[in-house]
Every structure is written in structure tokens, then in C-alpha cells.
C-alpha positions in Angstrom: 116.3 88.1 129.7 119.8 89.2 128.8 120.7 86.9 125.6 117.5 85.5 124.9 116.7 85.1 121.4 113.5 87.0 120.0 110.2 84.8 119.5 109.7 84.1 115.1 106.4 83.0 114.1 105.3 79.2 114.9 106.7 76.7 113.1 105.3 76.0 109.6 103.6 79.2 109.5 104.2 82.2 107.6 102.9 85.4 108.4 101.1 87.5 105.9 99.3 91.2 104.8 96.0 89.2 105.8 97.2 88.7 109.4 96.6 92.2 110.1 94.3 93.6 107.5 91.5 91.2 108.2 91.5 92.1 111.9 91.8 95.5 111.4 89.0 95.7 108.9 86.8 93.7 111.3 87.4 96.2 113.8 87.2 99.2 111.9 83.4 97.8 110.3 82.4 96.4 113.7 83.0 99.9 115.2 82.1 102.2 112.6 79.0 100.3 111.2 76.6 100.3 113.8 77.3 103.9 114.7 76.1 105.2 110.7 73.7 102.8 110.8 72.3 103.5 114.9 74.5 106.1 116.3 75.6 103.7 118.6 79.3 102.4 119.4 80.1 99.0 119.6 83.5 99.4 120.8 83.8 96.1 123.2 82.2 93.7 120.0 84.5 95.7 117.7 87.7 94.3 119.6 86.5 90.9 120.7 85.6 90.3 116.9 89.1 91.5 116.5 90.9 89.0 118.2 88.6 86.4 117.2 89.2 87.0 113.3 92.9 86.9 113.9 92.8 83.9 116.0 90.4 82.0 113.3 92.7 83.4 110.6 95.5 82.1 111.8 94.0 78.5 112.7 92.8 78.4 108.7 96.4 79.1 107.6 97.7 76.3 109.7 98.9 77.5 113.3 98.2 75.4 115.8 95.8 75.4 118.6 97.9 75.6 121.2 100.0 77.9 120.1 97.3 80.4 118.9 95.8 80.5 122.9 
């Protein structure tokens, strides 16, 4: 919408580098680890666990559950 304000982080929540690195680390570990060990790809599981790790991290750092969902 014209004249709209960009949405910032939730009140009382300060973003950090961990909000980026933890989900990326989970994504890479779950996508690459099983492939190296068994030769099978786990791409769907990697993305799902990456999103869940981001949600859990945000909740542990103080973001309200309603904002996360």
C-alpha cells in the first residue's frame, strides 16, 4: 500500500545473527549429513526442521507465540 510503514521486529524482540545462522546450519546439516552417510537426500526434512528451529529460537529469545505463527 502506498504510504505504508515497513514492518519491523516484534516489540521486545531484538534480531541477532543466530536468527540466521541456526536455521541455515540446521538446513545444511540435515540436507548434507544424511547424503554423506547414506547417499539419500532429506531435502523436505531439512527445510521443515530449519523452519521449526527458527520458530523455537524466536520463542526462546522472547517473541510471542502469536507473532511466530
